[in-house]
N, C-alpha and C positions, 0 to 999 in steps of 0.2 A: 176677128179680133175680140169680139164680145164673148164668143164661146170659150176662147182661150182664157180670158179674164175670169169667167165664171168657174172654169175648171181649177184655175190657180187659187182662187179664193176658197173653194170647197176643200182643196187639198191642204191649205194652210189652217183652216178651221179644224179639220179632222186631225191634222198633226198636232195642233195645240191641245185638243182634247185627249189624244192618245198619249201624250207625254206624261200625263199623270198616272196612267195605267201601266207604263212600262216597268218591268222589274229591274231593280238595281242589285246586281249579283254581289258586288263588293265595293265598298267605298275606298277610294284611293287614299294612301297615307298622305296626310297633309304636311306633316313635318317629320323629319327623321327622328327616331327615338334616341334619347340621350340618357346617360347614366351619370349622376353626379356623386363624387366622393368628397365628403367634407370632413375636415379634421381641425382640432384646436390645439394650439401650443401656447398655453397661458404664459405671458411674460416674454414671449419670443418676438424679436423684431422681424420685419418683413424679410430681410436678407437671411436671417437664421431659419425662419419657417421655410423659405424657398429652398435653401440648401439641405436642410435636415428632414423635411417632410414632403414637400411638393415634388421635388426631383426624385426622391426615392420611390414615391408612388408612381410617378410618370414612367420611370425606367422599368417597373414591373408590369405596366399595362401595355404590353406589346404582344403581337402574335394573334390578334383577333382578325379573323377573315373579313368580317363585315364592318369593321371600324373605318369611318371616313377620316376623322381627325380627333386630336386630343388637345385640350386647352387647360392649362393650369394657372392659377392665380394665388398669390399670397398677399396678406395685408398686414399692416403694422399692429393690428389688434391680436395677432397670433392665429389668424384664421387661414386655412388652406382649402382651396376648392379645385378639384380636378374634374373636368367634364369630358366625357367620351361620347362622341356622336357617331351613330351607326347608320348604315345604309337604310333607306326607306324599305319597309317590308320586313325588317328584322324583328323577331319576336322580343319585346322588351323584357319579358320574364327570363328567357334564356340568356339574354345579354347580361341582365342583372346577376344571374347565378354565376356566369363566367367571370364577371368583374369581381364578385365577392370571393371567388376561389383565388383569383390572382392577387387580390388584396391580402389574403391570408399569407401569401408568400412574402409580401412587403412588410408585414407587421413586425417581424423581428428586427428589421433595420430602422424602425422608427424610434424616437426617444421614448423613454419609459413614461414620461408625463403625458405624451400623446396617446400611448396605448391605454393608460388608465382613464383618460378623459373620454376615450372612445372615438372611433372613426365610423362615420355613417355612409351608407350607400343608398341612394334614392333614384327611382326611375322618374326623373324630372329634369326640367330645364329652368333657366332663370326667367323665362317668359311665362306670363300668366295667361291662362286660357279663360278664366272666369274670376271676377272679383265681385263680391256682393257685400252689402252693408246691412246691418241690423239697426232698426230705429224703434224707439219706444214712442208710440204714437200718443199715448196719454201722459207721458213724462214720468211714469212711475219708476223707470230704470235709468240710471245714469250710465256713463261710458264703462265704468268698472263692472257694473252689473251685467251689461251686455256682453262684455268680453268673457266674464265668468260663465254666462249662459252658453256662449258659442264654444268655449273651451270644454265645458262639461257635457254638452248635449249634441253639438254639431260636428266637431272636429273628427272624432272617431268614426262617426257614421259616414261622413263624406270621404274619409280616407279608405273605407272599405268598398267604395264604389269602383267597379272595374274600370281601369284606364286612368284613375287618379294617381298621380305620382306622389304628390305632397300637398298637404293642407297647411297654410300659414295663417295665423291670427295676428292682425295688426292693431288690435284694440289697445286701449290704455291699460297699463298695469297698475296694480295696487302699489302704493308707496306709503312709507311711514317716516315722518320727520321727528327726530328726537332732539329736544332742546335740553342741553345740559348746563 
Protein backbone atom coordinates (compact mmCIF):
# COMPACT_ATOMS: atom_id res chain seq x y z
CA UNK A 1 0.00 0.00 0.00
CA UNK A 2 2.85 2.45 0.68
CA UNK A 3 4.32 1.90 -2.79
CA UNK A 4 0.88 2.55 -4.38
CA UNK A 5 0.53 5.81 -2.41
CA UNK A 6 3.98 6.99 -3.49
CA UNK A 7 3.23 6.24 -7.15
CA UNK A 8 -0.15 8.02 -6.90
CA UNK A 9 1.39 11.13 -5.29
CA UNK A 10 4.18 11.25 -7.91
CA UNK A 11 1.62 10.99 -10.72
CA UNK A 12 -0.50 13.79 -9.20
CA UNK A 13 2.53 16.08 -8.83
CA UNK A 14 3.71 15.38 -12.38
CA UNK A 15 0.16 15.93 -13.69
CA UNK A 16 -0.09 19.22 -11.82
CA UNK A 17 3.21 20.41 -13.29
CA UNK A 18 2.39 19.19 -16.80
CA UNK A 19 -0.95 20.98 -17.00
CA UNK A 20 0.81 24.32 -17.35
CA UNK A 21 2.82 23.06 -20.33
CA UNK A 22 -0.04 21.49 -22.29
CA UNK A 23 -0.91 23.42 -25.47
CA UNK A 24 -4.39 24.80 -25.87
CA UNK A 25 -5.33 24.43 -29.51
CA UNK A 26 -8.52 26.45 -29.37
CA UNK A 27 -10.53 28.18 -26.70
CA UNK A 28 -14.15 27.07 -26.72
CA UNK A 29 -16.74 29.74 -27.49
CA UNK A 30 -18.06 31.04 -24.18
CA UNK A 31 -21.23 32.63 -25.46
CA UNK A 32 -23.00 32.40 -28.80
CA UNK A 33 -22.35 35.44 -31.01
CA UNK A 34 -25.13 38.00 -31.21
CA UNK A 35 -25.89 40.76 -33.67
CA UNK A 36 -27.98 43.69 -32.44
CA UNK A 37 -29.96 45.96 -34.74
CA UNK A 38 -31.02 49.24 -33.16
CA UNK A 39 -33.28 51.88 -34.65
CA UNK A 40 -34.92 55.05 -33.41
CA UNK A 41 -38.38 56.35 -34.26
CA UNK A 42 -38.55 59.79 -32.61
CA UNK A 43 -41.99 60.52 -31.21
CA UNK A 44 -43.29 57.01 -31.81
CA UNK A 45 -45.16 55.10 -29.11
CA UNK A 46 -44.10 51.57 -28.20
CA UNK A 47 -46.96 50.10 -30.22
CA UNK A 48 -46.17 52.22 -33.28
CA UNK A 49 -42.49 51.31 -33.11
CA UNK A 50 -43.36 47.63 -32.71
CA UNK A 51 -45.69 47.59 -35.72
CA UNK A 52 -43.77 49.83 -38.12
CA UNK A 53 -40.12 49.13 -37.24
CA UNK A 54 -39.45 46.06 -35.09
CA UNK A 55 -41.81 43.68 -36.89
CA UNK A 56 -40.61 44.82 -40.33
CA UNK A 57 -36.99 44.12 -39.39
CA UNK A 58 -37.86 40.78 -37.72
CA UNK A 59 -39.76 39.60 -40.80
CA UNK A 60 -36.73 40.21 -43.05
CA UNK A 61 -34.27 38.49 -40.68
CA UNK A 62 -35.13 34.95 -41.71
CA UNK A 63 -33.24 32.27 -43.58
CA UNK A 64 -29.99 32.28 -41.59
CA UNK A 65 -28.70 28.71 -41.23
CA UNK A 66 -26.79 29.32 -38.01
CA UNK A 67 -29.36 31.49 -36.21
CA UNK A 68 -30.67 30.10 -32.91
CA UNK A 69 -33.30 32.71 -32.09
CA UNK A 70 -34.37 36.30 -32.60
CA UNK A 71 -35.60 38.72 -29.94
CA UNK A 72 -37.17 42.11 -30.66
CA UNK A 73 -38.10 44.86 -28.21
CA UNK A 74 -39.67 48.28 -28.59
CA UNK A 75 -39.89 51.02 -26.01
CA UNK A 76 -42.01 54.09 -25.43
CA UNK A 77 -39.07 56.41 -26.17
CA UNK A 78 -39.16 55.35 -29.83
CA UNK A 79 -36.36 52.81 -29.60
CA UNK A 80 -36.32 49.45 -31.36
CA UNK A 81 -33.81 46.66 -30.76
CA UNK A 82 -33.71 43.33 -32.59
CA UNK A 83 -31.12 40.86 -31.36
CA UNK A 84 -30.18 37.79 -33.41
CA UNK A 85 -28.32 35.01 -31.60
CA UNK A 86 -26.28 32.55 -33.64
CA UNK A 87 -24.87 29.10 -32.89
CA UNK A 88 -21.55 28.99 -31.02
CA UNK A 89 -18.65 28.87 -33.44
CA UNK A 90 -20.36 31.10 -36.01
CA UNK A 91 -18.00 33.78 -37.31
CA UNK A 92 -19.46 37.07 -36.01
CA UNK A 93 -18.03 39.05 -38.94
CA UNK A 94 -19.79 36.87 -41.50
CA UNK A 95 -23.00 36.93 -39.47
CA UNK A 96 -22.78 40.73 -39.24
CA UNK A 97 -22.37 41.01 -43.02
CA UNK A 98 -25.36 38.71 -43.64
CA UNK A 99 -27.54 40.69 -41.23
CA UNK A 100 -26.42 43.97 -42.83
CA UNK A 101 -27.41 42.63 -46.27
CA UNK A 102 -30.83 41.48 -45.03
CA UNK A 103 -31.36 44.83 -43.31
CA UNK A 104 -30.90 46.62 -46.63
CA UNK A 105 -33.93 44.66 -47.88
CA UNK A 106 -35.97 45.88 -44.90
CA UNK A 107 -34.97 49.56 -45.16
CA UNK A 108 -37.54 50.54 -47.85
CA UNK A 109 -40.34 49.26 -45.60
CA UNK A 110 -39.32 51.42 -42.64
CA UNK A 111 -40.72 54.91 -42.03
CA UNK A 112 -38.72 57.74 -43.58
CA UNK A 113 -37.85 59.27 -40.20
CA UNK A 114 -36.29 55.96 -39.12
CA UNK A 115 -34.29 55.75 -42.34
CA UNK A 116 -33.03 59.32 -41.84
CA UNK A 117 -32.06 58.78 -38.20
CA UNK A 118 -30.23 55.62 -39.15
CA UNK A 119 -30.36 51.95 -38.23
CA UNK A 120 -27.21 50.48 -36.68
CA UNK A 121 -25.97 46.90 -36.66
CA UNK A 122 -23.51 45.91 -33.92
CA UNK A 123 -21.74 42.69 -33.02
CA UNK A 124 -22.71 42.79 -29.38
CA UNK A 125 -25.11 41.72 -26.71
CA UNK A 126 -26.65 43.52 -23.78
CA UNK A 127 -24.27 41.74 -21.45
CA UNK A 128 -21.09 43.53 -20.45
CA UNK A 129 -17.86 41.61 -20.53
CA UNK A 130 -15.80 44.36 -18.94
CA UNK A 131 -16.62 47.55 -17.08
CA UNK A 132 -13.91 49.90 -15.92
CA UNK A 133 -13.87 53.27 -14.20
CA UNK A 134 -11.61 56.26 -14.57
CA UNK A 135 -10.58 58.10 -11.42
CA UNK A 136 -8.66 61.30 -11.01
CA UNK A 137 -6.39 60.46 -8.08
CA UNK A 138 -5.28 64.02 -7.46
CA UNK A 139 -8.75 65.52 -8.04
CA UNK A 140 -7.67 67.64 -10.99
CA UNK A 141 -10.39 66.22 -13.26
CA UNK A 142 -14.11 66.08 -12.49
CA UNK A 143 -16.68 63.66 -13.97
CA UNK A 144 -17.17 65.74 -17.11
CA UNK A 145 -13.43 65.91 -17.79
CA UNK A 146 -13.06 62.15 -17.30
CA UNK A 147 -15.93 61.43 -19.68
CA UNK A 148 -14.42 63.76 -22.28
CA UNK A 149 -11.03 62.06 -21.89
CA UNK A 150 -12.59 58.60 -22.26
CA UNK A 151 -14.65 59.67 -25.25
CA UNK A 152 -11.78 61.34 -27.12
CA UNK A 153 -8.89 59.02 -26.20
CA UNK A 154 -10.23 55.58 -25.24
CA UNK A 155 -13.49 54.75 -27.04
CA UNK A 156 -12.11 54.54 -30.57
CA UNK A 157 -9.00 52.65 -29.48
CA UNK A 158 -11.04 50.09 -27.52
CA UNK A 159 -13.56 49.69 -30.36
CA UNK A 160 -10.73 48.67 -32.72
CA UNK A 161 -9.61 45.80 -30.47
CA UNK A 162 -10.47 42.46 -32.14
CA UNK A 163 -13.53 40.87 -30.55
CA UNK A 164 -14.97 44.10 -29.13
CA UNK A 165 -18.51 44.59 -30.34
CA UNK A 166 -19.40 47.92 -28.78
CA UNK A 167 -17.94 50.47 -26.39
CA UNK A 168 -20.30 52.53 -24.23
CA UNK A 169 -19.41 55.51 -22.10
CA UNK A 170 -21.60 55.95 -19.01
CA UNK A 171 -19.97 59.09 -17.63
CA UNK A 172 -21.70 62.35 -16.91
CA UNK A 173 -22.53 64.58 -19.83
CA UNK A 174 -22.01 68.29 -20.07
CA UNK A 175 -25.14 70.28 -19.35
CA UNK A 176 -25.99 73.94 -19.59
CA UNK A 177 -28.78 75.61 -17.68
CA UNK A 178 -30.18 78.82 -19.16
CA UNK A 179 -32.15 81.11 -16.89
CA UNK A 180 -34.44 83.50 -18.75
